[in-house]
C-alpha positions in Angstrom: -0.1 -20.5 -14.5 1.8 -19.0 -11.5 -0.8 -16.2 -11.3 -3.6 -18.7 -11.2 -1.8 -20.7 -8.4 -1.4 -17.5 -6.4 -5.1 -16.7 -6.8 -6.3 -20.0 -5.6 -3.8 -20.8 -2.9 -3.3 -19.5 0.6 -1.1 -16.6 1.2 2.3 -16.8 2.8 3.0 -14.9 6.0 3.7 -11.3 5.1 3.1 -12.1 1.4 6.9 -12.5 1.0 6.6 -15.6 -1.2 4.1 -13.9 -3.5 6.1 -10.8 -3.8 9.2 -12.8 -4.8 7.2 -14.8 -7.3 5.8 -11.7 -8.9 9.2 -10.0 -9.1 10.6 -13.2 -10.7 7.8 -13.2 -13.3 8.5 -9.6 -14.2 12.2 -10.3 -14.5 11.6 -13.4 -16.6 8.8 -12.1 -18.9 9.6 -8.4 -18.9 7.2 -5.5 -18.4 5.3 -6.0 -21.6 3.1 -8.6 -19.8 1.6 -6.1 -17.3 -0.4 -8.5 -15.1 2.5 -9.5 -12.7 3.4 -5.8 -12.4 -0.1 -4.8 -11.7 -0.5 -7.6 -9.1 2.8 -6.6 -7.5 1.6 -3.0 -7.2 -1.6 -4.2 -5.5 0.4 -6.4 -3.1 2.7 -3.5 -2.2 -0.2 -1.2 -1.8 -1.9 -3.7 0.7 1.4 -3.7 2.6 1.4 0.1 2.8 4.4 0.5 0.4 2.9 3.1 -1.9 6.2 4.6 -2.8 7.1 1.4 -4.5 3.7 0.6 -5.8 2.9 3.9 -7.6 5.8 3.8 -10.1 4.8 0.2 -11.0 1.2 1.0 -11.6 2.1 4.0 -13.6 4.3 1.8 -15.8 1.4 -0.6 -16.3 -0.7 2.3 -17.4 2.0 3.6 -19.8 2.0 0.2 -21.5 -1.8 -0.5 -21.2 -3.7 2.7 -20.6 -7.0 1.0 -20.8 -6.2 -1.4 -17.9 -9.3 -0.9 -15.7 -7.9 -2.4 -12.5 -4.6 -0.4 -12.7 -6.4 2.9 -13.3 -8.6 2.4 -10.3 -5.7 1.3 -8.2 -3.7 4.4 -9.1 -6.6 6.6 -8.0 -6.9 4.8 -4.7 -3.1 5.0 -4.1 -3.1 8.7 -4.8 -6.0 9.2 -2.4 -4.1 7.3 0.3 -1.2 9.7 -0.3 -3.5 12.7 0.1 -2.9 13.9 -3.4 -6.5 14.6 -4.3 -5.7 16.7 -7.4 -3.6 13.9 -8.9 -6.2 11.3 -8.0 -8.9 13.3 -9.8 -6.6 13.7 -12.9 -5.9 9.9 -12.8 -9.6 9.1 -12.5 -10.4 11.3 -15.5 -7.6 9.7 -17.5 -7.8 6.1 -16.6 -11.2 5.1 -15.3 -14.1 4.4 -17.5 -16.9 7.0 -16.9 -20.1 5.5 -15.5 -22.9 4.6 -17.9 -25.9 6.9 -17.5 -29.1 5.8 -19.3 -30.5 9.3 -19.0 -27.7 10.9 -21.1 -25.9 10.3 -24.4 -22.8 9.1 -22.4 -20.6 11.4 -24.4 -17.7 11.2 -21.9 -17.9 7.4 -21.8 -17.9 7.1 -25.6 -15.0 9.5 -25.9 -13.0 7.6 -23.3 -13.7 4.2 -25.0 -12.8 5.7 -28.4 -9.5 7.1 -27.1 -8.5 3.8 -25.4 -9.3 1.9 -28.6 -7.2 4.3 -30.5 -4.3 3.9 -28.1 -4.6 0.1 -28.3 -4.6 0.2 -32.1 -1.5 2.5 -32.1 0.4 0.1 -29.8 -0.7 -2.9 -32.0 0.4 -1.2 -35.2 3.8 -0.3 -33.6 4.3 -3.9 -32.4 3.2 -5.3 -35.9 5.6 -2.9 -37.7 8.4 -3.8 -35.3 8.1 -7.5 -36.1 7.9 -7.2 -39.9 
């Protein structure tokens, strides 16, 4: 609900209220729900605070490696830092390859298969931990 309110409302000066609200959500709900952490990373990025944002977005991707927005954001953050090699590695690891109707889309299929495998592995771990 709080994320929805933030999306539809107007922003506070300097985004300080939004930053506090996101930090509070992370503290209250933990890091397993990655959306507040992803949004906080984006907010910090827009404020030019990459050194704080990059570790957050990397944590999001450790928990949910198929998170499209987080993967793309990491690439943009690394480009802003001038770390082009790391940005390329992140793009290959976390961003869905483009669909190309003239090819068999092997890279895209491989990427999707790997992300589904990772999701199943995390699901199995969570299921087994609660039994």
